[in-house]
matplotlib code that plots the C-alpha trace (Angstrom):
import matplotlib.pyplot as plt

x = [10.9, 11.9, 10.6, 12.6, 15.9, 14.9, 14.4, 17.5, 19.8, 17.7, 19.2, 22.4, 22.9, 21.7, 24.4, 27.6, 25.1, 24.3, 28.0, 29.7, 27.5, 24.5, 26.0, 28.2, 26.3, 26.1, 29.7, 32.7, 34.7, 37.6, 36.3, 35.4, 38.4, 38.5, 37.3, 33.9, 33.4, 34.2, 31.6, 28.9, 29.9, 29.6, 26.6, 25.0, 26.1, 25.0, 21.7, 21.2, 20.6, 21.5, 20.0, 23.2, 25.7, 23.4, 20.6, 18.0, 17.1, 13.9, 16.1, 18.9, 16.6, 15.7, 19.4, 19.8, 16.7, 18.6, 21.8, 20.4, 17.2, 17.5, 21.2, 20.9, 17.8, 19.6, 21.9, 18.9, 16.8, 19.5, 19.6, 15.7, 15.3, 18.2, 17.3, 13.8, 10.5, 11.5, 8.0, 9.5, 10.5, 7.0, 6.7, 10.2, 9.6, 6.3, 7.7, 10.6, 8.6, 6.2, 8.8, 10.7, 7.6, 6.5, 9.8, 10.3, 6.9, 8.3, 11.6, 9.7, 7.2, 10.2, 12.0, 8.7, 7.5, 10.6, 11.9, 15.7, 16.8, 17.8, 20.0, 23.8, 24.2, 22.7, 19.3, 16.8, 15.1, 13.2, 10.5, 12.9, 15.8, 13.1, 11.8, 15.4, 16.2, 13.1, 13.9, 17.0, 14.7, 11.6, 13.1, 13.5, 10.0, 8.7, 10.6, 9.5, 5.9, 6.3, 8.0, 4.8, 2.2, 4.0, 4.2, 0.3, -1.1, 1.0, -0.5, 2.8, 3.9, -0.2, -1.2, -2.9, -2.6, -5.5, -5.0, -6.1, -8.7, -8.1]
y = [15.5, 11.8, 12.3, 15.3, 13.3, 10.4, 12.8, 14.6, 11.2, 10.2, 13.0, 13.3, 9.8, 10.4, 12.8, 10.3, 7.5, 9.8, 11.2, 7.7, 5.5, 6.4, 8.9, 6.2, 5.0, 8.7, 9.8, 8.1, 5.4, 6.1, 9.3, 7.2, 5.4, 1.8, 0.8, 2.7, 1.1, -2.5, -1.8, -1.0, -4.1, -6.2, -4.4, -5.3, -8.6, -9.7, -8.2, -8.7, -5.3, -4.8, -1.1, 0.3, -1.4, -1.1, 1.5, 1.6, 5.0, 6.0, 4.7, 7.2, 9.9, 9.2, 9.4, 12.9, 14.1, 12.9, 14.7, 17.7, 18.3, 16.1, 16.3, 20.2, 19.7, 17.3, 19.9, 22.3, 19.5, 18.5, 21.9, 22.4, 18.8, 19.1, 22.5, 21.6, 23.9, 25.0, 25.2, 27.0, 23.2, 22.3, 22.9, 21.7, 18.5, 17.9, 18.4, 16.0, 13.4, 13.1, 13.0, 10.2, 8.2, 8.6, 7.3, 4.6, 3.1, 2.8, 1.2, -1.3, -2.3, -2.9, -5.1, -6.8, -7.7, -6.9, -10.0, -9.7, -12.7, -10.6, -8.3, -8.2, -8.2, -10.8, -9.8, -11.3, -14.2, -15.7, -14.2, -14.1, -12.7, -9.8, -9.3, -9.0, -6.2, -4.6, -4.6, -2.6, 0.3, 0.1, 2.5, 5.2, 4.9, 4.6, 7.5, 10.1, 8.8, 9.2, 12.8, 13.5, 12.6, 14.4, 17.5, 17.1, 15.8, 16.9, 20.1, 21.6, 22.0, 21.7, 24.7, 27.5, 30.8, 33.3, 36.8, 39.9, 41.8, 45.5]
z = [9.1, 8.5, 4.9, 4.4, 5.7, 3.2, 0.3, 1.0, 1.1, -2.1, -3.9, -2.5, -3.2, -6.9, -7.7, -7.5, -9.2, -12.1, -12.6, -12.1, -13.5, -15.2, -17.7, -18.9, -21.8, -23.2, -23.1, -25.1, -24.1, -22.0, -20.1, -17.3, -15.3, -16.2, -12.6, -12.9, -16.5, -14.9, -12.2, -14.7, -16.7, -13.7, -12.5, -15.9, -16.0, -12.5, -12.7, -16.4, -17.3, -21.0, -21.1, -19.3, -21.9, -25.1, -24.3, -26.8, -28.2, -25.6, -22.9, -24.0, -24.1, -20.4, -19.6, -21.6, -19.3, -16.3, -17.3, -18.3, -16.1, -13.0, -12.3, -11.8, -9.4, -7.3, -5.0, -4.8, -3.5, -1.1, 0.1, 0.6, 2.2, 4.7, 5.6, 6.1, 5.7, 2.3, 0.9, -2.2, -3.5, -3.5, -7.4, -8.5, -6.5, -8.2, -11.5, -11.0, -9.1, -12.0, -14.6, -13.0, -12.1, -15.7, -17.2, -14.6, -15.6, -19.2, -18.0, -15.6, -18.3, -20.6, -17.9, -17.4, -21.0, -23.7, -25.2, -24.3, -26.3, -29.3, -27.1, -27.6, -24.0, -21.8, -20.3, -18.0, -19.1, -16.5, -14.3, -11.3, -13.1, -14.1, -11.1, -9.6, -12.1, -11.3, -7.9, -8.6, -10.5, -8.1, -5.6, -8.4, -8.9, -5.1, -3.6, -6.2, -5.8, -1.9, -2.9, -5.1, -2.5, 0.2, -1.9, -2.9, 0.6, 3.6, 5.0, 5.4, 1.7, 0.5, 2.6, 0.6, 2.1, 2.4, 0.9, 2.7, 1.3, 1.3]

ax = plt.figure().add_subplot(projection="3d")
ax.plot(x, y, z, "-o")
ax.set_aspect("equal")
plt.show()
């Protein structure tokens, strides 16, 4: 039950983060209140994450996926995991977690290996700065992997019903 509560909290927290922060690079300037724009700029400067201020096209594609595919799923997942015992969440959770884990591998590799010296906005230059930025993104890989393994290997979610013969 602790995992279901963790998953519900993860999805619940993801709704405002997506709406208020993550979608900013896709929307025209001025749509978000100045305080949220300043928050994004502070985050990008503090953690040296230029992808949020000037996202590469592949990163924008991931943000579109977050907006169009993941965001509608978040309230459904919150409901299922808060209620508990909703076996129907298994397949959507597997799809969600494999999609997110795949995108996060690309993002983490970019953080670790990309040359940010040509970025318009300051990116990580030292190994320590790369690891700090990596630590911001890492929970968004680890929790989906935990969701995936729970859906695949937890006997409750992985139980196959035997059909009765007539």
